[in-house]
N, C-alpha and C positions, 0 to 999 in steps of 0.2 A: 126814202131809201135807207137802207141800213148800211152803216160803215163797216170796213174790214177790220178784223181784230189786229192789234199792234204786235209786231214781231218780238219774240222773246230775246232778252240780252243775257251775256255771260262770256267767260274766257274763250279766246279763239284757239282752234286746234292747229298743231304744226302742219305746215304744208309739205306733205309727203316725207317728213322726217329729215329734210335737207339740212337744217341747222345742226342737228346732232351728228350727222355725217361730217360736216365741216369741222366741228370741234374735234372729232375723233381723228380726222386726217392731220390737223395741225399738231395734235399731241404726238401722233406717230412720227411726224417729220422732225419735231423738236427732239424727241427721244433718239431718233437715228443720228441726228447731228451730234448730240452729246456723246453717244456711243462711239461714233467715228472720231470725234476729237480726242476722247480718252484713249482709244486704240492707237491713234496716230502718235500721241504723246508717248504712250508706252513703247511703241515700236522705235521711235526716234531715240528715246532714252536707252532702250536695250541695245540698239545698233551703235550708239555712241559710247557705250561702256568701254573702258580700256581693254578688257579681255576680248570683246567682240572686234574692236579695231585691230588688235594684235593678231587675232585669228584671220581677219580679212587681209592683213598686210602680207601674210605668208604667200598668198597666190596672186597678189596684185603686182602690176607693173606699170611703167609709164606715168601718165597723168593721174591715173587712179591711185597709184602708190604715193605720189606727192600729196594728193588730197587726204589720204589716210594719215600720213605723217603730220600734216597740218592739224587734223582733227585730234590726233593723239596729243599734240602739244597744247591744244585748247580744252582737252577733256577735263571734266570735274572729278573730284574724288581722288583716291589713291591711284595715281598712274604709275608711280615708280615701282611699287610692289609687283604688279603684274608684269612690268617690263623685266625686272630682275628675274622673276620666275620663268618667263619665256626665254630669256638669254641663257639661263642655267640648264635649260632642257637640251642636252647634247644630242638628243635624237632628232632634233630639228635640223634643217639644212644649214650649212655654214654661212651662206649668203644671207639667210634670214636672221641668224644670230648676229652677224656683223652689222646688219642694218639697225637692229635693236640696240646694239652697243653704241653706235654713233648717236642714237637718240639719248642714251644715258649720258654720254659725254656732254651733249648740249644741255641736258637738264642740270648736270653737275656744274657746268660753267656759270649757271645762274643761281643755283641754290647752295652749292658746296656741301651737300648732304653727306654725312659720314658713311652711311650704308652704300651709297653709290660709289664713293671713293674706293671702298674695299673691293667692289666688283671690278672697277677699272684697273686696279693693281693686279687682280687675279687674271684679268684678260691678257696680260702680257705673258702669262704662262699657259695659255690655253692650248689644248691638243690640236686645234685646227689652225693651220698656217694662215688661212684666209682671215680668221678672227684676229690673229696676232698682227697681221699686216694692217688691218683696220685699226687695231689698238695703237700701233706705232704712229700711224697717220694722224689719228685723233689726238693723241698726246701732243703732237707737234702743232696742231691747228687750234685746239680748243682750250688748252691749259696754259697758265702762266709758266714762265721759264723755271721758276723755283719748284713748280709741281711736276716738272718733266724729268727730274733726276732719275726716277725709276727706269727710264728708257735705257740708261747705260747698261742695265743688266742684259739687254738684248744685243750687245755689240758682238757677241760670239754666236748669235743665233744661226742655225744651219741655212735659213732661207736668205737668198741673195737680196731680195727686195727689202726685207726687214733690216739687214745689216746696212744697206745703202741709206735707208731712212735715218738710222742712228748716226752713221758717219756724217751725213749732211747736217744734222742738228748740232753735232759736236763742233764741226768746223763751219758754222753758218757763215754765209757770205754777205757782202754788201752791208746795208744798214743794220742787218740782224746781228752782225758780229758783236756789237756792244751789248746786245741783249741775248746773245747766243747761250746755248746750254753749257758750254765749257766752263764758263765763269762760275757756275753753280755746283759743279761736280765736287769740288773740294770743300764746299761749305757745310756747316753743321757737324754733328757728331760723326766721327769716323770719316771725315771728308778726305783727309790726306791718304788714308788707306784705300778708300774707294778710287781716288784718282790714280794712285800707283798701280792698283790692280787693273784698272782700265788701260793704262799705258802698256803694262806688261802684256795684256791680252791683244792689244792692237799691234804690238811689235811682232807677236807670233802670227797674227792674222795677215799682216802685210806680206810675210813670206809665203803664205798659202794662197792668197787671192790670185785668181787667174784672169778675171775680168779687168781690163786696163783702167776703167773708170773707178771700180772699187779699190783697186790698188792705189790709184792716185788719191782717193778720198781717205784711205787708211793712212797714207803717208802725210796727208794734210792734218789729220788728227794728231799725229806725232809732232807735226810742226807747231801746233798750239802749245804743246808742252815745251818744245824747244824755245819758243818765244818767251815763255815764263823763265826758263833757265837763263837765257841770254840777258833778260832784264835784271834778274838777280845778280848775275855776274857783273853787269855794269854798276849796279849799286854797291857791290862789294869793292870794286875798284875805286869808286868815289869815296869809300870809307877807308881807303889805303889798306885794303886787305887783298892783295893780288893773288895770294895762294888760294883763298876762297873763290875768287873769280876764276882762276884756272880750273879748280875742281868742278865748278858749275858748268863751265864750257866743255869740259871733258865728258860730263854726263850728257850734254846736248849732242855731242858728236857720236857718242855711243848709240843714241837713238837713231840717228841718221847721219852717217859720215858725209853725205853729199848734200845736205840741206844748205841752201844758199844763204839763208839768214844766219845760220851758225857760222858759216865761212866768213861773211863780211863782218859780222859782229866780232869774231875772233881777231881778224886783222885790225879792225878799228880799235879794239881794246889794247892791242899792242901799241898802236899809235898814241892813244891817250895816256899810256904809261911811259911815254918817251922813247919807245923802241921803234923809231921810224924805219930803220933798215929791216928789222924783223917784220914790221907791218907790210912793207912793200914786197918783201920776199914771200910772205904768206899770201898776200893778195894775188901775186903772180901765180903761185902754185894753185890757188883755188879758182883762177879764172876771173877774179874780181879786179884786175889791174888794167887800166888804159895807159899804155906806154905810148905817148903821143910824139911822133917824130917831127923833126925840123924839115919843113918843105924847102926845096931849092928856090922857090919863088912864090909870091902870093898868087893864088888862083883867082881868076876873074869870077866874081860873084854875079853871075848872070843867069843862073838856073840850069846851065848846061854843064854836066860834070865831066866833060871830055877834055878839059884843060890838062896839059901834061903835068902840071904841078901835083895833081891828085894821084899820080902814079907812085909817088913817094909817101902817101898818107897811110895811116893805119886803117885797114879795111876789115870789116866783120859783117857777116850775115847771121850771126847767132843772136836771135832775139827770143824773149820769153813773153808769154801772156802775163799781163799784170792783173791776174785774177786775185780775188781776196782769199783764196785758199792758201794755207801756209805751206805750200809746196809748189815748186816751179814746174811749168809745163811749156814746152817749146811752142812758139807762135806758129800758126798755120800759114799766114801770108808771108811772102818773101819781102824782106827789107835789107838793104845794104847801107852800112854807115861808113863814111870816110872821114877821118879827122887828122888834123896836123896843125902846126904852129909856124909862124914866120914873122920876124920883126915885132915881137911883142903882141901879136894878134893870133887869135884862135880861129880856125876855119873848120867848118863841118859841112858835109854834103850827105843828104839822105836820098837814096833811090828807092822809091815806094812802088813796088810792082803790083799791078792789078790785071786781072783777065779782061775786065771791061772798064776802060778809063772813062767812057761816057757816063758811067754811073757815079762818078765822084760827086760828093755833096759839098757845095760851097755856097752857103747862105749868108755868111757874115762878112761884111766888107769894111766896117769901120774899125779904127784902131782901138784896141782894148775891149772889143766886143766879145761875145761868147764864141770865140773862134775855135775853141777845143771841141765844140759840138760838130764841127765839120771834119772832113778828111784833112788831117793836119800832122805836123811834126812839133814835138815839145822838147825843148832843150833846158837842162838844169845845171847850174854851176854854183858850187860852194867853194870859193877860193880859200877860205880859212879851214875847210875840212872839219868844221866844228859839228856838223850834223844837226844844226838847229834851225837854219833857214837858208834859202838859196835864191839866186836870180833865175827867173823863169822867162822863157821866150817861146811863143807859139806862133807858127806860121802855117796858114792853111794852103790848100792847093791853088787858091786864087791870089796868093801873096799878101793876104790880109795879115796884120801883125798885132801881137799882144806881148807886153812886157811888164814885169812886176818884180818886186823884191820883198821876200817874206810875206807874200800874199797881198801886198799893197800895190795895186795897179796904177796908182797915181805917180809912181816912180817911172820915169822914162829914160831910156838909154840909147846912145847912138850906135847903130850897127848897120851892116850891109846884109840884105836878104833878097832873094829872088827865087821864083818858082817857074816851072814850065812843065808842060805835058808832052811826052814823046810817045805817041801811039805806036810808031814803028819799032820802038824799043821795049814797049810793054810796061813803062813806068812813068810816074811823074816825079819830078826832082825838086828838092829844096836845098839851096846853098845859103850859108850863113857865115858871116865874119864879124868879129868884134874884138876891140882892143881890151887887153886885161886891165888897163887903167880905168875902164868903165866900172869895174867892180871895186869901188872905194880905193882907187889907185893901187890895185894889186899888180903884181908883176909875174911874168913867166921867166923863171930862172931855173938853174940846175937843181936847186933844192926845194922847189915849189911842189907842194902836195895838195891837190884839189880833190873835192868830191864832184863827180860829173856823171850825169846819166842822160840818155837819149831815148825818147819815146816816140811812138807813132800811133795815131788813132785812125782806124779804118771805119768808115761809115757806109759809103756806097757799095764797096765790094763785099764787105762782111762786117758785122758788129764785133770789133776786136780792138783791144788796145795792147800794144807791144812795148817792151822795154828792153834795152840792152842788158840791164841787170834788173831782176824782178824786185818790186817793192810791195807786192802783195796787196793789191786793191786800192792803193792810194799813191799817187806820184809825189806826194809831199812828205813821205817818210825819208827825210834827208839823211838820217843816221844809217840808212841802208844803201846809200849811193856807193858805187865802186870808187876806188882810189885812182887818181890820175897823176902821172908824172910826165915830165917833158924831156925828151931826148935832145942832146946837143944844144941845150938852152944856155944862155950866158950865165956867168957866175953872178951871184947876188952882190949888190953894191955894199961896201962896208958901212957899218953903223956910223952916223954923223954926230950923234949926241944931241940932235936938235930937240926942242921942246915938243911934246906930243901934240898932235892935232886931234880934232874930234873923230871919234870912232876908231882911234888907233891906240895901241898899247904904249905905255911909257917907254922912252928910249933906254932908261936905266934897267929895264927888265925885258931884254930882247926876247922875241918869240922864236921858238924852234920852227923848222919848216912846217907849214900848215897853220901856224898861228895859235897853237895850244901849248900851255906850259905843263910839263910833266909833273905830277905830284911826287913828293918824296917817297922813298921806299924802293925795295928791290924789284926788278923786272922779272915777271914769271916766265918760265919757258913756254913756247907755243903749245897749244892743245894738240892732241894726236891728229895726224894727217893720214888719211887713208885714200 
């Protein structure tokens, strides 16, 4: 048999070209991915450019707007330049430009860039009221107080909201007072001239303002200047320069003849210079005098003010808000104070009216707790009338009790106090009685001159603190307390020449009424009274 010939050997042929097609497909997919990636990166970068974001911001609103703002803050490259360019385009809507302006304020608060500062200052003079409003707002929110001084240029701005913002910054309330704008107005070059021009402008504006709130704020700005003049007057008196003191007080009264601080400071200045009779007369004319009558009998301190003895008491329903603006405003809630003395004791009753007595807040029950956080009454006594410290008593609507001297609540005093709620009469009442001897053996005599103030805090009915005489945001401004004298009180005992005891003045240097020695020098005439 013959054998079959062997098969020929050699390279194998591709199976239908499938391997080439696979390689081609993979290459196309990879190229597509690369192109897609490059395109996506280009689109993201283009859409994240400051100019693109600013363009998108113009028509955005709500959450979309917030997202664009965030992206603008995170954008790379020169963001400030396009922002400034967009803001300066006055053909754009005012709301859009105002939004960009706020972004520039935020940027400046971090970088302090000079070119941004220039734009911010120019924004105060913008033709758009909406932009100027935003500028005034941002100046007050984002900049430090010393950088806010340009705001005073807007005090005469025709827009009500702009003037209101400037007024509020100049007479900042509460904790902002110490860091308020007023203290920076007169600093730096030309500071005194800037302050004097500001005051002159506000004097004119006060006469023109028709809105009650703006009129009150304008008057409060004047009150800041009056405060400075009164402080300078006190310093002049301490330097034995009564004529200078008189001139300063005259300037204060010219700004606002009815300013309560100027009135009580003028009366107290007379007292410090030894003019007790002039001080009492002036305090009486200005409404800053408590002339406390002798009661025919001691009223029962039981929380019910219907005792017949109260009929002979001094009674007043004139209370002011203890706001931190330097201008007094009548309280909204009704409060009645009754005060009198009998047999060396002082008696006070406070009738605190409320529409809803069930809403009274009484959370503190322990002695010397935070009772002033409740609906309460606060009583302050300065028997020396020195204006430096006082005895403080706080009683809440639940008859919880707080007492202190000069802020030291470890000092305890014996007193009578009682409270009760009378829904049928529409008020809750606090009655209080204390012997003058509790105040470092003080006495109630015909020549006694005390500093006394009465305050009430409303929590449940309305958030409001009242004072019989305003102390402008702090009940511990003792030098602003009104003056109190005692009618039909016994004559003082003659000096005995005994050796002085602790906390008392030497017997060989007797005190005038009120306990302060007048410095040498002539007594100035009282300031003008209008």
